Residue frames as a rotation matrix with the C-alpha (Angstrom) as fourth column:
MET 1
0.395 -0.166 0.904 104.64
-0.919 -0.065 0.390 91.32
-0.006 -0.984 -0.178 85.61
LYS 2
-0.115 -0.522 -0.845 107.11
-0.341 0.820 -0.460 88.48
0.933 0.235 -0.272 86.22
LEU 3
0.705 0.434 0.561 106.12
-0.684 0.203 0.701 86.16
0.191 -0.878 0.439 89.05
LEU 4
-0.231 -0.787 -0.572 108.41
-0.361 0.615 -0.701 83.90
0.903 0.044 -0.427 91.02
THR 5
0.923 0.321 -0.212 108.47
0.053 0.440 0.896 81.57
0.381 -0.839 0.389 93.97
TYR 6
-0.032 -0.970 0.241 111.27
-0.265 -0.224 -0.938 82.26
0.964 -0.094 -0.250 96.41
ARG 7
0.525 0.077 -0.847 112.52
0.729 0.474 0.495 81.32
0.440 -0.877 0.193 99.85
TYR 8
-0.211 -0.561 0.801 113.46
-0.178 -0.783 -0.596 83.90
0.961 -0.268 0.065 102.43
GLY 9
-0.391 -0.003 0.920 113.92
-0.906 -0.178 -0.385 83.31
0.165 -0.984 0.067 106.13
GLY 10
-0.947 -0.068 0.315 113.15
-0.145 0.963 -0.227 79.63
-0.288 -0.260 -0.922 105.67
VAL 11
-0.066 0.992 0.109 109.68
0.124 0.117 -0.985 80.34
-0.990 -0.051 -0.130 104.23
GLU 12
-0.754 -0.086 0.652 108.60
0.640 0.128 0.757 79.74
-0.148 0.988 -0.041 100.63
ARG 13
-0.108 0.674 -0.731 106.68
0.145 -0.716 -0.682 82.72
-0.983 -0.180 -0.021 99.22
VAL 14
0.207 0.217 0.954 105.26
0.977 0.007 -0.214 84.10
-0.053 0.976 -0.211 96.00
GLY 15
-0.006 -0.269 -0.963 106.55
0.269 -0.928 0.258 87.38
-0.963 -0.258 0.078 94.65
ALA 16
0.895 0.229 0.382 106.88
0.434 -0.258 -0.863 89.62
-0.099 0.939 -0.330 91.64
LEU 17
-0.114 -0.993 0.031 110.16
0.918 -0.094 0.384 90.65
-0.379 0.073 0.923 90.07
ARG 18
0.953 0.282 0.111 110.67
0.303 -0.889 -0.343 94.40
0.002 0.360 -0.933 89.58
GLY 19
0.526 -0.847 0.074 114.15
-0.689 -0.475 -0.546 95.17
0.498 0.236 -0.834 88.31
ASP 20
-0.408 -0.718 -0.564 116.51
-0.095 0.648 -0.756 93.63
0.908 -0.255 -0.333 90.87
GLU 21
-0.715 0.275 0.643 113.85
-0.694 -0.167 -0.700 93.64
-0.085 -0.947 0.310 93.59
VAL 22
-0.687 0.590 -0.424 111.33
0.419 0.799 0.432 91.02
0.593 0.120 -0.796 94.66
ILE 23
-0.507 0.643 0.574 107.97
-0.780 -0.626 0.013 92.38
0.368 -0.441 0.819 95.80
ASP 24
-0.984 0.136 0.117 106.40
0.046 0.824 -0.564 90.03
-0.173 -0.550 -0.817 98.35
LEU 25
-0.472 0.868 -0.156 102.89
-0.618 -0.200 0.760 88.94
0.628 0.455 0.631 97.34
SER 26
-0.844 0.112 -0.525 102.16
0.356 0.849 -0.391 86.72
0.402 -0.517 -0.756 100.35
ALA 27
-0.738 0.645 -0.197 99.39
-0.182 -0.472 -0.862 89.13
-0.650 -0.600 0.466 101.42
VAL 28
-0.169 0.657 -0.735 97.63
-0.983 -0.167 0.077 88.27
-0.072 0.735 0.674 98.14
ALA 29
0.733 0.350 -0.584 98.31
-0.458 0.888 -0.042 84.52
0.504 0.298 0.811 97.89
ALA 30
0.670 -0.444 0.595 100.08
-0.475 0.360 0.803 81.93
-0.570 -0.821 0.030 99.99
SER 31
-0.196 -0.725 0.660 101.62
0.252 0.613 0.748 80.19
-0.948 0.314 0.062 96.99
MET 32
-0.826 -0.156 -0.542 101.98
-0.462 -0.366 0.808 80.45
-0.324 0.918 0.230 93.24
LEU 33
-0.833 0.552 -0.030 99.31
0.453 0.713 0.536 77.78
0.317 0.433 -0.844 92.79
ASP 34
-0.163 0.781 -0.602 96.91
0.806 -0.246 -0.538 79.77
-0.569 -0.574 -0.589 94.98
LEU 35
-0.390 -0.044 -0.920 97.59
-0.244 -0.958 0.149 82.84
-0.888 0.282 0.363 92.88
ILE 36
-0.955 0.029 -0.296 96.96
-0.282 0.230 0.931 80.93
0.095 0.973 -0.211 89.65
ASP 37
-0.631 0.754 -0.182 93.84
0.754 0.651 0.085 79.26
0.183 -0.084 -0.980 91.05
GLY 38
-0.318 0.485 -0.815 92.55
0.490 -0.651 -0.579 82.68
-0.812 -0.583 -0.031 92.15
GLY 39
0.163 0.401 0.901 92.23
0.984 0.006 -0.180 83.68
-0.078 0.916 -0.394 88.51
PRO 40
-0.083 -0.201 0.976 91.95
0.606 -0.788 -0.111 87.24
0.791 0.582 0.187 87.20
GLU 41
0.835 0.468 0.289 90.77
0.061 -0.601 0.797 88.65
0.547 -0.648 -0.531 90.55
LEU 42
0.767 -0.598 -0.232 93.91
0.378 0.129 0.917 87.63
-0.518 -0.791 0.325 92.47
LEU 43
-0.064 -0.791 0.608 96.15
0.998 -0.056 0.032 88.52
0.009 0.609 0.793 89.55
ALA 44
0.289 0.247 0.925 94.65
0.357 -0.924 0.135 92.03
0.888 0.292 -0.355 89.54
ALA 45
0.998 0.057 0.012 95.25
0.006 -0.306 0.952 92.27
0.058 -0.950 -0.306 93.30
ALA 46
0.376 -0.926 0.028 98.88
0.768 0.328 0.550 91.21
-0.519 -0.186 0.835 92.80
GLN 47
-0.089 -0.378 0.921 99.32
0.862 -0.493 -0.119 93.81
0.499 0.784 0.370 90.06
GLN 48
0.707 0.417 0.572 97.93
0.087 -0.853 0.514 96.49
0.702 -0.314 -0.639 92.39
VAL 49
0.867 -0.449 -0.215 100.40
0.280 0.084 0.956 95.54
-0.411 -0.890 0.199 95.13
VAL 50
-0.002 -0.916 0.401 103.30
0.959 0.112 0.259 95.75
-0.282 0.385 0.879 92.67
ALA 51
0.091 0.101 0.991 102.10
0.671 -0.742 0.014 99.06
0.736 0.663 -0.135 91.23
THR 52
0.645 0.255 0.720 101.81
-0.265 -0.810 0.524 100.66
0.716 -0.529 -0.455 94.65
ALA 53
0.546 -0.478 -0.688 104.68
0.742 0.657 0.132 98.86
0.389 -0.583 0.714 96.42
GLU 54
0.145 -0.469 0.871 105.89
-0.331 -0.853 -0.404 101.36
0.932 -0.230 -0.279 98.96
GLY 55
-0.346 -0.460 0.818 106.61
-0.837 -0.242 -0.491 101.47
0.424 -0.854 -0.301 102.69
GLY 56
0.118 0.478 0.870 104.22
-0.886 0.446 -0.125 98.79
-0.448 -0.757 0.476 103.99
VAL 57
0.950 0.221 -0.220 104.99
-0.306 0.798 -0.520 96.20
0.061 0.561 0.826 101.31
ARG 58
0.400 -0.840 0.366 107.97
-0.099 0.357 0.929 93.92
-0.911 -0.408 0.060 101.81
TRP 59
0.938 -0.247 -0.243 110.53
-0.223 0.106 -0.969 93.99
0.265 0.963 0.045 99.04
LEU 60
0.560 -0.776 0.291 113.91
0.055 0.385 0.921 92.33
-0.827 -0.500 0.258 98.91
ARG 61
-0.015 -0.660 -0.751 116.95
-0.943 -0.241 0.231 92.44
-0.333 0.712 -0.618 96.69
LEU 62
0.766 0.312 -0.562 116.89
-0.557 0.759 -0.337 89.54
0.321 0.572 0.755 94.26
SER 63
-0.102 -0.920 -0.377 120.38
-0.367 0.387 -0.846 88.58
0.925 0.052 -0.377 95.43
CYS 64
-0.628 -0.128 0.767 119.00
-0.773 -0.008 -0.635 88.00
0.088 -0.992 -0.094 98.96
VAL 65
0.298 0.830 0.472 116.49
-0.777 0.498 -0.385 85.31
-0.554 -0.252 0.793 98.06
ARG 66
-0.805 -0.440 0.398 116.63
-0.158 0.805 0.572 81.79
-0.572 0.398 -0.718 96.69
GLN 67
-0.146 0.753 -0.642 114.50
-0.975 -0.219 -0.034 81.37
-0.166 0.621 0.766 93.58
PHE 68
-0.363 0.137 0.922 112.68
-0.025 0.987 -0.156 78.18
-0.932 -0.080 -0.355 92.66
ARG 69
-0.969 0.084 -0.233 111.81
-0.229 0.059 0.972 76.86
0.096 0.995 -0.038 89.24
ALA 70
-0.085 0.996 -0.019 108.17
-0.994 -0.083 0.068 76.42
0.066 0.025 0.998 88.33
ARG 71
-0.904 -0.114 0.413 106.81
-0.202 0.964 -0.175 73.07
-0.378 -0.242 -0.894 89.33
ALA 72
-0.589 0.716 -0.375 104.09
-0.412 0.134 0.901 71.33
0.696 0.685 0.216 87.40
ARG 73
-0.344 0.594 0.727 100.95
-0.807 0.208 -0.552 70.38
-0.479 -0.777 0.408 89.24
THR 74
-0.834 0.062 -0.548 99.93
-0.306 0.775 0.553 66.82
0.459 0.628 -0.628 88.55
SER 75
0.071 0.907 0.416 96.65
-0.997 0.056 0.049 65.09
0.021 -0.418 0.908 89.09
SER 76
-0.161 -0.224 -0.961 98.21
-0.376 0.914 -0.150 61.64
0.912 0.338 -0.231 88.97
VAL 77
0.532 0.333 0.779 97.18
-0.846 0.240 0.476 59.20
-0.028 -0.912 0.409 91.63
TRP 78
-0.458 -0.736 -0.499 99.63
-0.649 0.661 -0.378 56.55
0.608 0.150 -0.780 92.65
GLY 79
0.543 0.787 0.293 98.06
-0.801 0.381 0.462 53.37
0.252 -0.486 0.837 93.90
């Protein structure tokens, strides 16, 4: 499963790439970091959404969204 962060309708979301479609995973996690922090349990939930993505799950053509590169999380404190 390929995950991505994308913007659609002015809102940044987390999704999974399936062919030329993006399956919205915002029902599972609000952000990529939330999905990662959720560990195996949230990843399994995301995989289930992708595997059963039908009528009630939002999906978009990849060409309709703006993708974002992965951003590193830092624990640096600036003083």
